[in-house]
N, C-alpha and C positions, 0 to 999 in steps of 0.2 A: 394615661394608658392603664394605670392601676385600677381605675374605677370600673372598667368593664371586664376585669379578670375575676373569676371566682377563686376560691381558696385552693382548689386542686390545680388549676392552671398556674397560679402563682407558685405553688410548691414545686411544680414540674419545671418551670422556668429557672427558679433559684437552684434546684437540685441539678439540672442539666448543666447550668453554667458553672456550678461548683465542681462538677465532674470534670469539665473542660480544664478548669484552673488546676485541678489536682493532677491532670495528665500533662501539664506543662504549657497550657495556653497562657499568653501574657495577659496580665490584668489590665483593664481599660481605665482604671482609676489608680491613683497613687495610694496604695494600702500601707498601713502601719505594719511593722514586722510581726507583731503578736497576734494579728487577726487570722482567723481560720478561713478556709476556702469559702464556706458558707456565708461568713460575715462579709467577705469581699464581694461575693455575688450579690448579697442584699444591697450593699453600697452602690454597686454598679446599676442595679435595678432602680434604686431611688434616684440616681442621677441620669437615668434614661440611656445608659451605655450598654445595656445587654444586647448582644448581637443575635437575638432569637425572637421569634414571633409565634403566636398561637394561630393556627388555622382551624377554622370550624367548618364542618361539612354538612 
């Protein structure tokens, strides 16, 4: 999935997921306590666990 995303789309997905995490959404991977929301969102993306998608029109 990462191959067909441009840098802007990738940043939007990671940022949106990090915002969800900061507002109390449960992480979909087992994070270490010292990680930031952005780092957790990146790990989720790398594992294919981000519950977001990009729609192009």
